[in-house]
N, C-alpha and C positions, 0 to 999 in steps of 0.2 A: 531581670527582664522585664519591661522592654527597655530596648537601650535604644537612645536618640538617634539618628543619624547627619554625625557632618560631611557633606559635600562637599570637602576642601579643592578651591581653584588656587594653583599657581602659579606659575609662567618662569622658566628657566633662563639662566643666563642666555642664552642664546634666545628668544624670545619666544620658544613654544610653552602655550598654553596647556597645562595639564586640571586633570580633575578625576579626583575618586571619592570612592565615600569610605569612611571609617565610622564602625560601631560604639568603638572608646571614646565618649565624648561626651564632657557635661560643662556649666558654667560654673567658673570658681571663685567670681567674687563681684563686687559692684565698685570697689573702689582700691585700683582701676578698674573698671569691667574687662574682665577676664575669662577666657576661656581655656579648658587642654582640649587636647587629641591626642588618641596615644596610635601611630602607625608602626605596625611590627613589618620587623624585614622580611623579605621574600625567604622561598621555600631553600632558597641558596644563599640563603644568608647577609645579603645583600639589601644597604637601602632603596626603600623602592622611592620612587620619582618624585613624590609630594615630598619629602621629606630633604632629599637632597635639592628641591628645588627651592624649601623653605631656609633652607642653612644658605645659600650662597645668596638670596636677594632678601632675607628677614621678612618677606610678605607674604600672606594668602589668605583666602577667603574663605569661610564657612558659611554656605549654602544648605539652609534647611530644607527639608526632602517630603514633598506632599507627596499622597496619593497618584496623582495625578502623573505627577516624575516617576514614579515606582521602577518603572521598565527602563527607562534611560539613565537614572543610576545604576541600575542593577548591570546594566550592557559598560558603564562604565567603569568596573571592577574588573573588567578584564585586561589582563597584560597586555599590553602590547611597547612596541618600542620608542623609547624617552623621545625619540626622534618626531613621534607622532604622537596628534594631541586628539585624548578622549571626547574634543567638544566637536570633533569632524568626525568621530566614529557613530558618537549620538547626535548627530546634527541638531544639537543643544545651539540655541542660540548666545551668544552674549551678549552682554550689559557693561559701559565703563565703570571700574570704581571712583571712588568721589577724593580719595586718598592714597590707596595702595593703587600700585602698577602691576595691577593682575586684575584679568577679567571673572565676572560672575557670571551666574546661570539667570538670564535674562528671566524665566519663569519662578524663579525662586519666590517664594512669597515672601521670605525673610535672607540679604546676608547681610555678613557681619565681616565687615573688614580689620585684617586685622596687620600688627607688628608683632615678631617675635621678642619675647620677653627672654624667655628662658625652654632648652633642651637639653633633656637629664636622658641620657640611653638607661637605661635600667637592665638590659642583655645583649645580650651578643647570639653571633649565627641566628639560623633559621628562625623565625619566629619571637626573635628575642626583641623586646618595648623597647620602644624608644616616646616619651612623654613630650609633648609640643604644647609650651605657652605661651598663649599670645594677648595682645593688649585690644581689645576691639574701638577702635578710631574711627569708625560710621557702619551706622545703622540705617541698610537699607528697607520700609517694612508695605510691602503693598498695597494701596488704600483699599482693596475689596475686603482682606483679611483683620480690618481694625473696624473694634463695634464704636459705639457713641461714646463711650466714657476716651477715648483715643489709643485703648488698649490692644493687644489682638489677641481675636477670638478662637479658643482652641478649634470650634466646631469649624469654625471659617479657614481656619489653618489647613486641617486634615492632615495631620502629619504622621508619618509611617514610623515604627521603631521595630530592629532589629530583636528577634526572639531568641535566635541561634542557628545555625543550619542554614538550610534557608525556607525559614517562616520569619512573618514579620506582623507586624496588627496596625492597624491604624488607631487615631484619636476620636472614635465615636463617643464611645462610655461614657462620658465628663460626670464626676458630683462633685459637690463641696463639704468642705468642712470648716468648721472656723474655730481658730484658733481657741482654746479655754481660757477663762482668766481666773486664776488663781491667788 
């Protein structure tokens, strides 16, 4: 705890836009720039729409979740039929991506366009885990969250994280620690 939230947008092979939050998410490396998230199977043991879409199209976008987007992100966690879009449910505006054919959340302070590098199923049945590793092929960063040095300012981004259950936190209490020289 806390876990950052990957608000993953995908598009089905039939063109339906999907949007779902995942709190098992992290950066993996910088060469190539990669991230991973872990969609668990549904209670009935089937794969969630995000995973199905990624395996079909090999593309997805990770949108970060600011405090302003918390309610909308939570609403997108509802299980709705695959032929319906969470973008419609949440009434979140989409923005075009630059490289992948997947919409991104227009209000997200940062969106990472990704191509599938690897899918690793590590569990089966209800709650079975799947690791999805994506290569970041494009980054969108809102100008309003960039500091004078060109980097994202944590105070301006105001991200939320999942604490477990129904509990969340914000990136309000930030401190610095310089790496020691030994």
